[in-house]
C-alpha positions, 0 to 999 in steps of 0.5 A: 500500500505504501507505493499505491498511496503516495503523500500526494494521494493522501492530500486529495483524500483528506481534502475530499473528506474535509468537504464532508464537514465536521464528523458526526457519527458512525452509522454502520460497521460490517466486517467480512472475511474472504480469501483470494481465490488464486493464492488462498490468502485470507483477508478481513474487510470492514466496511464503515459508513460515517456521517459528516455534516455535509455528507456521508462516506463509506470506507472499505478497509481491508487487512491481511492475516498479518493485519497489514493494510491491503486495501483502502477505499472510500466514496 
């Protein structure tokens, strides 16, 4: 993930989230387990919906079995 999310990308992400306004609450959290069909590697994914003043964001955060960040998305 270090190579996928550069400092410039983090600046863009933070700017977009700041546009949502002040954080209010977490509305929903769902956690699921899965495995990569080709390698068998196991993952845990949390899908979190967070409400802000102006809008809500859904974060999808994936970790591998060693608890290393394997994916980070928001919409």
